[in-house]
C-alpha positions in Angstrom: 0.3 0.0 0.1 2.7 2.2 0.2 2.6 5.4 -2.3 -1.3 4.7 -2.2 -4.2 7.6 -0.5 -7.2 5.7 -0.5 -7.9 2.2 0.4 -11.3 -0.1 -0.4 -12.0 -2.9 1.9 -14.0 -5.4 0.1 -13.3 -8.5 2.2 -15.4 -11.9 2.6 -15.7 -15.0 4.6 -13.0 -17.3 4.2 -13.0 -19.3 7.0 -11.4 -21.1 9.4 -12.1 -18.4 11.7 -15.7 -18.1 11.4 -14.5 -14.7 11.9 -12.0 -14.2 9.5 -13.1 -11.2 8.2 -12.3 -9.2 11.4 -8.9 -10.8 11.2 -8.0 -9.9 8.1 -9.4 -6.4 7.7 -7.7 -5.3 11.2 -4.2 -5.8 9.7 -4.8 -4.4 6.7 -6.2 -1.4 8.8 -2.8 -1.6 10.9 -0.9 -1.0 7.7 -3.1 1.3 6.0 -2.2 3.9 9.1 1.3 2.7 8.7 1.6 4.1 5.4 -0.5 7.4 5.9 -3.5 6.1 3.8 -6.0 9.1 3.5 -9.3 7.8 2.7 -11.1 3.7 3.9 -13.9 3.0 2.3 -15.4 -0.1 3.5 -18.1 -2.8 2.1 -20.1 -4.4 5.0 -23.7 -5.9 5.0 -26.6 -3.6 5.5 -27.7 -6.1 8.3 -25.3 -5.3 10.8 -27.3 -2.3 12.2 -29.8 -4.0 13.2 -28.6 -7.5 14.4 -31.0 -6.8 16.9 -33.6 -6.9 15.2 -33.0 -10.2 13.5 -34.7 -12.9 15.4 -34.2 -16.0 12.6 -30.6 -15.2 13.9 -29.5 -18.2 16.0 -26.4 -16.8 18.3 -23.3 -18.8 17.3 -23.8 -19.6 13.8 -22.1 -18.7 10.7 -24.7 -16.5 9.9 -24.3 -14.3 13.5 -20.4 -14.8 13.2 -20.4 -13.4 9.6 -22.6 -10.6 10.5 -21.2 -9.6 13.7 -17.4 -9.6 12.1 -18.6 -6.9 9.8 -20.0 -4.9 12.5 -16.9 -5.2 14.7 -14.6 -4.4 11.8 -16.3 -1.3 10.8 -15.9 -0.4 14.3 -12.2 -0.7 13.3 -12.4 1.0 10.6 -13.5 4.4 12.5 -11.2 3.3 15.0 -8.4 3.5 12.7 -9.7 6.7 11.1 -10.4 8.6 14.2 -7.5 10.8 13.6 -6.8 12.7 10.4 -8.2 9.8 7.9 -11.9 10.0 6.4 -13.6 6.7 6.2 -16.9 5.6 4.6 -19.3 2.5 5.5 -21.4 1.1 2.6 -23.9 -1.0 3.6 -25.2 -3.2 0.7 -27.9 -5.3 0.3 -28.7 -8.9 -1.6 -26.2 -8.7 -4.4 -27.6 -9.4 -8.1 -24.6 -11.3 -8.8 -25.9 -13.9 -6.4 -28.0 -15.3 -9.6 -25.6 -15.7 -12.4 -21.9 -17.8 -12.8 -20.0 -18.9 -10.1 -22.1 -17.6 -7.2 -24.8 -19.0 -8.5 -23.4 -22.0 -8.7 -22.2 -22.1 -5.2 -25.2 -21.1 -3.8 -28.3 -22.2 -5.3 -26.6 -25.2 -6.9 -30.0 -27.1 -6.8 -31.9 -24.5 -8.7 -29.5 -24.6 -11.2 -30.3 -28.3 -12.0 -34.1 -28.4 -10.9 -35.3 -25.0 -12.2 -37.0 -24.9 -8.5 -35.3 -22.1 -6.6 -35.7 -23.7 -2.9 -35.3 -20.7 0.0 -36.2 -19.7 3.3 -37.0 -16.1 2.2 -40.9 -15.1 3.0 -42.9 -15.6 0.0 -43.8 -11.5 0.5 -40.5 -10.4 1.7 -39.0 -7.6 -0.4 -35.4 -8.0 -0.6 -33.2 -5.4 -1.2 -31.1 -6.1 -4.1 -27.8 -4.1 -5.6 -25.9 -4.8 -8.4 -22.2 -4.6 -7.2 -21.2 -2.7 -10.0 -23.4 0.3 -8.4 -21.8 -0.1 -5.3 -18.4 0.6 -6.7 -20.2 3.8 -8.1 -21.0 4.7 -4.8 -17.6 3.7 -3.7 -16.1 6.3 -6.3 -18.2 9.2 -5.2 -17.1 8.5 -1.9 -13.2 8.8 -3.1 -14.0 11.6 -5.1 -16.6 13.7 -3.5 -15.9 13.2 0.7 -17.4 16.3 2.0 -20.4 15.8 0.6 -21.3 12.3 0.5 -21.9 11.0 4.1 -19.8 8.4 6.4 -22.7 5.5 6.5 -24.5 4.6 3.3 -26.9 1.6 3.2 -27.4 0.7 -0.2 -30.0 -0.9 -2.3 -31.6 -0.5 -5.8 -35.2 -2.0 -5.6 -37.1 -4.0 -3.7 -38.0 -7.6 -5.6 -40.2 -10.6 -3.1 -38.5 -14.1 -3.8 -41.4 -14.9 -6.3 -40.7 -11.6 -8.4 -36.4 -12.6 -8.9 -37.4 -15.4 -10.4 -40.7 -14.5 -12.5 -37.2 -12.0 -14.0 -34.7 -14.3 -14.4 -37.4 -16.9 -16.3 -38.0 -13.7 -18.3 -34.9 -13.4 -19.1 -33.5 -16.7 -19.4 -36.0 -17.6 -21.2 -36.1 -21.1 -19.2 -39.0 -22.6 -17.1 -38.5 -22.2 -13.0 -39.9 -21.4 -10.0 -39.7 -20.7 -6.1 -41.0 -22.7 -3.5 -40.6 -21.0 -0.2 -39.8 -23.3 2.9 -42.1 -22.6 6.1 -41.8 -23.7 9.8 -40.2 -27.1 10.6 -39.3 -27.8 7.0 -37.4 -24.5 7.2 -35.8 -25.0 10.5 -34.4 -28.2 8.8 -33.2 -27.2 5.7 -31.3 -24.2 7.6 -29.3 -27.0 9.7 -28.1 -28.3 6.3 -27.5 -25.1 4.1 -26.0 -22.0 5.6 -27.6 -20.0 2.6 -31.0 -20.7 3.6 -30.4 -20.5 7.2 -29.0 -16.7 6.0 -32.1 -16.3 3.9 -34.4 -16.5 7.4 -32.6 -13.4 8.2 -33.9 -11.5 5.5 -37.7 -11.6 6.5 -36.9 -9.9 9.8 -36.3 -6.7 8.4 -38.2 -5.6 5.4 -38.0 -2.7 3.9 -34.6 -2.0 5.5 -33.2 0.4 3.2 -34.7 4.0 1.8 -34.8 3.7 -1.6 -35.4 7.6 -1.7 -32.8 7.9 0.3 -30.6 6.4 -2.1 -31.6 7.9 -5.2 -30.9 11.5 -3.5 -27.1 10.8 -4.0 -27.4 10.7 -7.7 -25.6 7.8 -8.7 -26.9 5.7 -11.5 -28.3 2.1 -10.2 -29.7 -0.8 -12.1 -32.8 -2.4 -12.0 -32.5 -6.2 -11.7 -33.9 -6.7 -15.4 -31.2 -4.3 -16.9 -28.2 -6.4 -14.4 -29.8 -9.3 -16.6 -29.7 -7.9 -19.8 -26.0 -6.6 -19.1 -25.5 -10.1 -17.7 -27.0 -11.9 -20.2 -23.7 -13.8 -21.1 -23.7 -15.2 -17.7 -27.7 -15.6 -17.6 -27.3 -18.0 -20.4 -24.4 -19.8 -19.2 -26.0 -20.2 -15.9 -29.2 -20.9 -16.7 -29.0 -22.9 -20.1 -29.5 -26.1 -19.5 -32.9 -25.6 -18.1 -35.9 -26.8 -20.1 -37.9 -23.9 -22.0 -40.3 -21.8 -20.1 -44.1 -22.7 -21.5 
């Protein structure tokens, strides 16, 4: 980092340990401080400031560990940059990229085989979607215009229910697919076996956690889910090409 003035801190879980993001992030922040970084932008999660409200999150679960690690790293960013450095924390919602390419294959392997997205997100829950390229645009704005940009920003471009997500994928891919929402004991059992299902339960605890009017007020161009799917047409075709054509 020697010679750099800005740090874009964008980490992901890489266990062990389960708080690996916190461990790695603290090391990077220490080095950033030593070399004189002026401004740190950290991408966290929209759920870190709402952990007490996440009734579906069990203490000690993988979802708890990863979310809490991000929450604690936010505090480290503020402490490390408490002298002359600037800091910005971006808290994005659910990545649109989770539905294409390697991410989809990792998170929803059965969906890609069967065309049925089995999810723990309640049917009527609005999912706060965000294109990761839009996160980059917000980070750039924070670096380029820090005096006019807030230090903590929750991010989403729109809300879609699970059914609306799958319908958009169905139209974009031309493939037959549907959503199946797990409930009750079936959901609890699935959550024990699949960390992604366990994480999806949490989304239903909050609903419209991001104020979209506030986000739009920053003047940063953002993609709708349909626009994202058009741009990523090749990835959509590669991800869902094996499914039968929609009826």
